[in-house]
N, C-alpha and C positions, 0 to 999 in steps of 0.2 A: 443580442449575447454573442461572445466570440470565444470558441474553444481555444483560439491561439493565446488568449489572456491567460486562461487557466493553466494550460501546458506550460507557458512561459513562468508562471508562478511556480510550479511543480518543478519544472527544468531548473531553475534558478535555487530551491531548496536544495534539491537532491545533489546538486553540484557545489554547493555551499558558495554558489556566486551571490553574495548578500549586495553588492552594486545591483545587478541584475535583478535581484528580489526588488530592492527598494522602487526599480525602474517598471516593473511588472504592477506597481500597484500605484491606485488615483493618490495624489498628495494628499486628500483628505480622508484616506480609507478607513474604515474601524473594522478591529479584530475582537471577538471576545472569545475568550478561551476558557473552557471547564479544565482544570487541572485536579490532579488528586488532591491537592490540600486547599485548592480556592477557586473563584471563580473571579477572572480577570479582565480587563478590558484595556485597550492601547488604541491610541487613536493618531492618524498619520503615517505615511508611507515609511517615514524615518522611524520612530518609535517602533512601529511593527516589525521592521527588517532588524532592528537592534534587539528585540525581545527573541527573534528565530534563530539569530546568530548566537544569543546567549546559551540558548539551548544545545546548538549544534556546532558552534563554531570552535576550531582547535583540537577536537575530540579525535583521536588517532588509537587504533584505527578506525574507519567510519566505513559500513558497507551498507548500501541501498540492498535490503531483500526484495523489495515490492514496491511498486508505485503505479496507482492507477487514476485515470480521471473518467468520469462517466457523466454526460450530460443528462440533466433534469429538465422538466418544463421552464422553470425560470432561474434556475442557477445551477451550479455542477459539484458532483460530489468526488472529491478527492480524498485518496487515502494513499500512506506510503508507510512503510516499516523500516527501520535502521537497525543495524546491531552497530554499537560504537563503545568506546572506552572514553569518558569524559577526562578532562585535564585534570590531573593530581587523583584520579578514581582508580582503586586498585584491581576493580574487576569489570569485566565485559557486562555491557547489559543491552537489552533489546527495549525500543521504543516504538509504538504504533500511533498516529493519530489520524482523525477523521475530519475534513474540513468540507464546509458548504460555502461555496465562494459564488458571490455576484459579480459580473463582468458586464454590464450593459453596453459599456462604450469603449471596448479595447484596452481597460485597465480595471484590475479588480479591485471594488470598491467596499464590499462588505465580506468578513469570513467568521464563520461560526465554527468554533474549533473543539474537538473533545480529545484529550491526551491520556493515554494510558500510564504515563508516568516511565521512569527509568526503570525497568523490570531486570533484577540480575538472571543472568541466563540458567542459572542453577535452580532458581524458582521456578521453571517452567517444566511440568512433569514429563519424561521421556513418554512415548507410546500416546502422545495426546490426539483425537481425531478432529481434523478440521474437515467441514463441509465446504464445498462448492456447488452452487447450484447455476449452471452455465445457461439456463433457459433454453432458447434457440441459436444460441452460438453455436457454431459450426468450425470444424477445423480449417475449413477453407477461407473463413472470415474472422480469424482470431482466437479460436480456443487454443490452438496448442501455444500461443505467443502468452496469453494469459495463464494456463497450466503452469509455464515456465517460471513465471513470476509467483504464482501461487505455492508452488513445491519449494521455492527458494526461501519461502517466508515463513517456512514451519522447521520445526527442529530436527535433527537426525534422528531416525527412529519413530516421529510421527506418523500419523496416516492420515492421506488427503483422500476423501471421497469425493467425486467428482460426478453430478448428475447431469444426464445431458441426453436429449433429443435426437443428437446426431448420430446417424446409424454407422456413418464413417469414423466415429471414434472408437468403436469396438476394436479395431485393428490398429488406428494410428496412434491413440494414446497409450496404450501400452507399449509399443513398439518404441514411440520418443521416450518414455519413462524408462525402459530398460537401457537406451542408448546413453541414456543421461547417469545410469549408474542406481536407478532406483528399482524397487523390488513391487512387482505387479502381484497383490494379494487375491485379487478377484474380480470379476467380469460378471455382473447380474443383471437380468431383465427386470425393469419395473412394471408394476402394474398400469400405468399412464403410456405404456409402451417405449418409454426410455431405457436409459442403462446407469447402473452406478457403478464406477470403475473406483476400486480401492487400492491406491497405491502408498507404500512406505519410502520414507525419505531415506534413500542409502548413503549420501555423502552431501 
């Protein structure tokens, strides 16, 4: 299993480089996609790349709100969220997709994908609460980077509750949030010895 293959796939999708996307896939790759209206399957690198280009190609503006790759024992968990306006569409939308990818030999061979569909921004209620359980991820090994990605992926006025056991987060995350223009609502001690830090996206 090579994480470089999974990262190459995500980089190609988020930059909309569909030639690189086809290159990241094995020639006989398979993708099963659960979409809001159907369950579909695509076979072969060309057909998969064309499907993803059909979703995101030509959209302007196109903004990557978040993108993550996490290794599992036998595959990779990939999540990304985009804000975009599709060609000929009249309103801006948000879409999120979750992928489980298998890449045993340097190329992605299988993808199982779940898609939120293109959701109009006005349908997302302001003030929604989003939970992020950071586990034992610390500020010194990626928590601040992940926090930036998570808070960019929520709406202005929404709350992000970060659950962490890293004691340095008590000072570091609120300071970072304020520097980024967000509002720190609370810092609370949890019964397990960790912290819950609640921040409102300000811009």
